[in-house]
C-alpha positions as CSV (number, residue, x, y, z in Angstrom):
1,M,0.0,0.0,0.0
2,N,2.8,2.4,0.8
3,E,4.5,1.7,-2.5
4,V,1.4,2.4,-4.5
5,T,0.5,5.6,-2.6
6,D,4.1,6.7,-3.1
7,A,3.7,6.2,-6.8
8,L,0.5,8.3,-6.8
9,A,1.8,11.0,-4.4
10,P,2.9,13.5,-7.1
11,I,-0.7,14.1,-8.1
12,E,-1.2,15.8,-4.7
13,D,1.2,18.5,-5.9
14,G,-0.3,18.8,-9.4
15,F,2.2,16.5,-11.2
16,R,1.8,13.3,-13.1
17,A,2.1,10.2,-11.0
18,E,4.4,7.3,-11.6
19,N,3.1,4.3,-13.5
20,C,2.8,1.3,-11.3
21,F,2.4,-2.5,-11.9
22,L,1.0,-4.9,-9.3
23,F,1.9,-8.6,-9.9
24,G,0.8,-11.7,-8.1
25,P,-1.5,-14.7,-8.0
26,S,-5.3,-14.5,-7.7
27,G,-6.8,-13.6,-4.4
28,V,-3.9,-11.8,-2.8
29,G,-5.3,-8.2,-2.7
30,K,-3.9,-6.5,-5.8
31,T,-7.2,-4.9,-6.9
32,T,-8.1,-4.1,-3.3
33,V,-4.8,-2.2,-2.8
34,A,-5.2,-0.4,-6.1
35,R,-8.7,0.8,-5.3
36,A,-7.8,1.7,-1.7
37,A,-4.8,3.8,-2.9
38,V,-6.9,5.7,-5.4
39,R,-9.6,6.2,-2.7
40,E,-7.0,7.6,-0.3
41,L,-5.7,9.9,-3.0
42,R,-9.2,11.3,-3.6
43,Q,-9.4,12.2,0.0
44,E,-6.5,14.5,-0.6
45,V,-7.4,15.6,-4.1
46,L,-11.2,15.5,-4.3
47,D,-11.6,16.1,-8.0
48,V,-8.8,13.9,-9.4
49,P,-9.9,12.3,-12.6
50,H,-9.8,8.5,-12.2
51,A,-11.1,5.4,-14.0
52,Y,-11.2,1.7,-13.6
53,V,-11.0,-0.7,-16.5
54,N,-11.5,-4.4,-16.3
55,C,-9.4,-5.5,-19.2
56,W,-10.8,-9.0,-19.1
57,Q,-14.1,-7.6,-20.3
58,D,-12.7,-4.5,-22.2
59,Y,-9.6,-6.0,-23.8
60,T,-9.3,-4.2,-27.1
61,R,-7.6,-0.8,-27.6
62,N,-10.8,0.9,-28.5
63,A,-12.8,-0.6,-25.6
64,V,-10.2,0.7,-23.1
65,L,-10.2,4.2,-24.6
66,E,-14.0,4.3,-24.7
67,Q,-14.1,3.5,-21.0
68,L,-11.5,6.1,-20.2
69,A,-13.3,8.8,-22.3
70,R,-16.5,8.2,-20.3
71,D,-15.0,7.9,-16.8
72,L,-12.1,10.3,-17.0
73,V,-13.6,13.2,-18.9
74,G,-17.3,12.4,-19.1
75,A,-17.3,12.5,-22.9
76,A,-20.4,11.7,-24.9
77,L,-19.1,9.2,-27.4
78,P,-20.3,9.2,-31.0
79,R,-21.0,5.8,-32.4
80,S,-18.0,3.7,-33.5
81,S,-15.5,6.4,-32.5
82,S,-12.0,5.9,-34.0
83,T,-8.9,5.4,-31.9
84,G,-7.6,8.8,-32.8
85,R,-10.9,10.5,-32.0
86,L,-11.0,8.8,-28.6
87,I,-7.5,9.8,-27.7
88,D,-8.2,13.4,-28.8
89,L,-11.3,13.5,-26.6
90,I,-9.3,12.5,-23.6
91,K,-6.4,14.8,-24.3
92,N,-8.5,17.8,-24.9
93,N,-10.7,17.3,-21.9
94,L,-8.4,16.0,-19.2
95,H,-7.5,18.9,-17.0
96,G,-4.9,18.1,-14.4
97,P,-3.2,14.8,-13.6
98,G,-5.3,11.6,-13.4
99,V,-5.0,7.9,-12.8
100,V,-6.4,4.8,-14.4
101,I,-6.6,1.3,-12.9
102,L,-6.1,-1.4,-15.6
103,D,-7.3,-4.6,-13.9
104,E,-6.4,-7.9,-15.6
105,A,-4.0,-5.9,-17.8
106,D,-2.5,-9.1,-19.1
107,Q,-5.7,-9.6,-21.0
108,L,-5.2,-6.7,-23.3
109,R,-5.2,-7.7,-26.9
110,G,-2.0,-5.8,-27.9
111,T,-0.4,-3.3,-25.6
112,E,-0.5,-0.2,-27.9
113,V,-3.0,1.3,-25.5
114,L,-0.2,1.6,-22.9
115,Y,1.6,3.8,-25.4
116,D,-1.6,5.8,-25.9
117,L,-2.0,6.3,-22.2
118,H,1.6,7.3,-21.7
119,D,1.2,9.9,-24.5
120,I,-1.7,11.6,-22.7
121,R,-0.3,14.4,-20.7
122,G,-0.8,14.0,-16.9
123,L,-2.2,10.5,-17.1
124,S,-0.7,7.5,-15.2
125,W,-1.9,4.0,-14.6
126,I,-1.9,1.2,-12.1
127,G,-1.6,-2.1,-14.1
128,I,-2.7,-5.3,-12.4
129,A,-1.7,-8.7,-13.7
130,N,-0.8,-12.2,-12.5
131,R,2.7,-12.4,-13.9
132,E,5.0,-9.8,-15.3
133,V,6.1,-12.0,-18.2
134,D,2.5,-12.4,-19.4
135,L,2.0,-8.6,-19.6
136,L,5.4,-7.4,-20.8
137,A,6.5,-10.2,-23.2
138,D,6.9,-9.1,-26.8
139,L,6.3,-5.4,-26.1
140,D,7.2,-2.9,-28.8
141,D,10.5,-1.1,-28.0
142,R,8.8,2.3,-27.9
143,I,6.4,1.0,-25.2
144,T,9.1,-0.9,-23.3
145,S,11.3,2.3,-23.0
146,R,8.4,4.2,-21.6
147,I,7.2,1.8,-19.0
148,S,10.5,0.3,-17.9
149,V,10.8,2.8,-15.0
150,A,7.3,2.0,-13.7
151,Y,7.0,0.9,-10.0
152,R,6.7,-2.9,-9.7
153,V,5.0,-4.3,-6.6
154,H,5.0,-8.1,-6.2
155,F,2.3,-9.7,-4.1
156,D,3.1,-13.1,-2.5
157,T,0.5,-15.8,-1.7
158,Y,-0.8,-15.5,1.8
159,N,0.2,-18.1,4.3
160,D,-2.4,-19.9,6.4
161,D,-1.9,-17.8,9.5
162,T,-2.4,-14.6,7.6
163,I,-5.6,-15.9,6.0
164,A,-6.9,-17.0,9.3
165,K,-6.3,-13.5,10.7
166,I,-8.2,-12.0,7.7
167,L,-11.1,-14.4,8.3
168,S,-11.1,-13.6,12.0
169,R,-11.6,-9.9,11.4
170,R,-14.3,-10.6,8.9
171,A,-16.0,-13.0,11.2
172,R,-16.0,-10.5,14.1
173,A,-17.3,-7.7,12.0
174,G,-19.9,-9.6,10.0
175,L,-21.0,-12.5,12.2
176,G,-20.5,-11.3,15.7
177,P,-18.7,-12.9,18.6
178,N,-18.4,-16.7,19.0
179,A,-19.9,-17.4,15.6
180,V,-16.8,-19.3,14.4
181,G,-13.9,-20.9,16.3
182,E,-10.2,-20.4,15.7
183,D,-10.0,-24.1,14.7
184,V,-12.6,-23.6,12.0
185,L,-10.9,-20.5,10.7
186,A,-7.5,-22.3,10.6
187,R,-9.1,-25.2,8.6
188,I,-10.7,-22.9,6.1
189,A,-7.4,-21.1,5.6
190,R,-5.5,-24.3,5.1
191,L,-8.0,-25.6,2.5
192,S,-8.1,-22.3,0.6
193,E,-4.4,-22.6,-0.3
194,G,-3.3,-19.0,0.0
195,D,-6.3,-17.5,-1.8
196,A,-8.0,-14.9,0.4
197,R,-11.0,-14.5,-2.0
198,Q,-11.6,-18.2,-1.8
199,A,-11.3,-18.3,2.0
200,I,-13.7,-15.4,2.5
201,A,-16.2,-17.0,0.2
202,A,-15.9,-20.2,2.2
203,L,-16.6,-18.3,5.4
204,R,-19.7,-16.7,4.0
205,V,-21.0,-20.1,2.6
206,G,-20.2,-21.8,6.0
207,A,-22.2,-19.1,7.8
208,R,-25.1,-19.5,5.4
209,M,-25.1,-23.3,5.8
210,A,-25.0,-23.0,9.6
211,S,-27.9,-20.5,9.6
212,R,-30.0,-22.9,7.5
213,E,-29.5,-25.5,10.3
214,G,-30.5,-23.0,12.9
215,L,-27.0,-22.9,14.4
216,S,-25.4,-19.9,16.1
217,A,-21.9,-21.0,15.2
218,I,-20.2,-22.7,12.2
219,P,-19.3,-26.3,13.2
220,A,-16.1,-28.0,12.0
221,R,-18.2,-30.7,10.2
222,L,-19.4,-28.1,7.7
223,V,-16.0,-26.7,6.7
224,E,-15.2,-29.1,3.8
225,D,-18.6,-28.7,2.2
226,A,-18.4,-24.9,2.7
227,V,-15.0,-24.8,0.9
228,A,-16.2,-27.0,-1.9
229,N,-19.4,-24.9,-2.4
230,A,-17.3,-21.7,-2.2
231,E,-15.0,-23.1,-4.9
232,R,-18.0,-23.6,-7.1
233,E,-19.3,-20.1,-6.5
234,V,-16.0,-18.5,-7.2
235,R,-15.5,-20.7,-10.3
236,Q,-19.0,-19.7,-11.6
237,K,-18.2,-16.0,-11.1
238,T,-14.9,-16.5,-12.9
239,I,-16.6,-18.3,-15.8
240,S,-19.1,-15.4,-16.1
241,K,-16.1,-13.0,-16.7
242,L,-14.5,-15.1,-19.5
243,N,-14.1,-13.3,-22.8
244,D,-15.5,-15.0,-25.9
245,H,-12.2,-16.8,-26.8
246,Q,-11.7,-18.2,-23.2
247,R,-15.4,-19.2,-23.0
248,V,-15.1,-21.2,-26.2
249,L,-12.1,-23.0,-24.9
250,Y,-13.9,-23.8,-21.7
251,E,-17.0,-25.0,-23.6
252,V,-14.8,-27.2,-25.8
253,L,-13.2,-28.8,-22.7
254,A,-16.6,-29.3,-21.1
255,E,-17.6,-31.4,-24.1
256,E,-14.3,-33.2,-24.5
257,D,-11.9,-33.2,-21.7
258,G,-8.2,-34.0,-21.7
259,L,-7.2,-32.5,-25.0
260,I,-3.6,-31.8,-26.1
261,Q,-2.9,-28.3,-27.2
262,K,-3.2,-28.9,-30.9
263,E,-6.4,-30.8,-30.5
264,L,-7.8,-28.1,-28.3
265,Y,-6.9,-25.4,-30.7
266,A,-8.5,-27.3,-33.6
267,R,-11.8,-27.6,-31.7
268,Y,-11.6,-23.9,-30.7
269,E,-10.9,-22.8,-34.3
270,E,-13.9,-24.7,-35.5
271,A,-16.2,-23.2,-32.8
272,H,-15.1,-19.5,-32.8
273,P,-16.1,-17.2,-35.6
274,D,-13.0,-15.1,-35.4
275,P,-10.2,-17.3,-33.9
276,V,-6.8,-15.9,-32.8
277,T,-3.6,-17.7,-33.7
278,L,-2.4,-20.7,-31.8
279,R,0.5,-18.6,-30.4
280,Y,-1.8,-15.9,-29.1
281,L,-4.0,-18.5,-27.6
282,R,-1.1,-20.2,-25.9
283,E,0.5,-17.0,-24.6
284,N,-2.7,-15.2,-23.5
285,H,-5.9,-17.1,-23.1
286,L,-4.8,-20.5,-21.9
287,P,-2.5,-19.1,-19.1
288,K,-5.5,-17.1,-17.8
289,L,-7.6,-20.2,-17.5
290,E,-4.7,-21.8,-15.6
291,H,-4.2,-18.8,-13.3
292,Y,-7.8,-18.8,-12.3
293,N,-7.8,-22.6,-11.6
294,L,-10.3,-23.4,-14.3
295,V,-8.1,-25.9,-16.1
296,D,-5.4,-28.4,-15.1
297,V,-2.3,-28.8,-17.3
298,E,0.0,-31.8,-17.5
299,W,2.8,-32.7,-19.9
300,D,2.1,-35.7,-22.1
301,R,4.9,-36.8,-24.3
302,G,6.3,-33.4,-24.9
303,T,3.0,-31.5,-25.2
304,K,0.5,-30.0,-22.8
305,R,-2.8,-31.7,-22.1
306,Y,-5.7,-29.6,-20.7
307,S,-8.5,-30.8,-18.5
308,L,-11.2,-28.9,-16.5
309,V,-10.6,-28.6,-12.8
310,G,-12.5,-30.4,-10.2
311,V,-16.1,-31.3,-11.2
312,D,-17.8,-33.6,-13.7
313,H,-18.9,-32.5,-17.2
314,S,-22.6,-32.3,-16.4
315,E,-21.8,-29.7,-13.7
316,H,-19.7,-27.7,-16.1
317,R,-22.5,-27.7,-18.7
318,S,-25.0,-26.5,-16.2
319,E,-22.5,-23.7,-15.2
320,L,-22.2,-22.6,-18.8
321,A,-26.0,-22.7,-19.4
């Protein structure tokens, strides 16, 4: 948090902030820290222009710029605005330094938009991604030279004790005293394997299950079912955010599991009306499905074999319905 607020601090004096990248696995607080840092900045500079873009949903250059034109400068967008028109709208109407959160920035289809943002006077960004290599690989030299000095903040996976403490505070605030024992919190933390989002979901599900039984506390016997149900909830939420390429990949594996990479690409190519190249799929969409624990990958005679994680195909088909 200190590193991100330090990067944004120049805005308080009317200057452009430093660009900042937050890297780390899912559920370790990257988006929470970014939003909190911008919220803290706005307490000091009330009218600072700011925007949030979920690049998993808005992953094209124009989609990002359209979101920024709306949120940063309140522009009324003509239909099918060109890239140049969108950039001009932002440049001409952005008064004073501003900041953009680019969540899931490794989902951007091409990184030209980073150059666009750097070229807008006074604008800086907080880019959030799982791994630096996924975001910065194959960058154009002109982009690399401009972002090479950006702050980089690396988030580690939480250990079990830290997750248990996070859950304990949530339980005290949301469930009241004596609603959950330390042994139950420790067990949820251990089964959540470093993912705070997953652990919090399991606590919520466990409380709901206990409430249905008329209990005033979460018993240990409900923990495993609560964690399993929470995994399904989190997975369903993740599936709902998939872009069309990732969704087709997921649907293909729901129909025929355990495909090697070339087989998976062939099925995807048949099913998608505008398929990307195998290289792009391999470097961008498949790693995202891995990061979010939707697919398992194993090596099979020199090639990768992909399978869906954790539940049977009928469950997957109902999730996709």
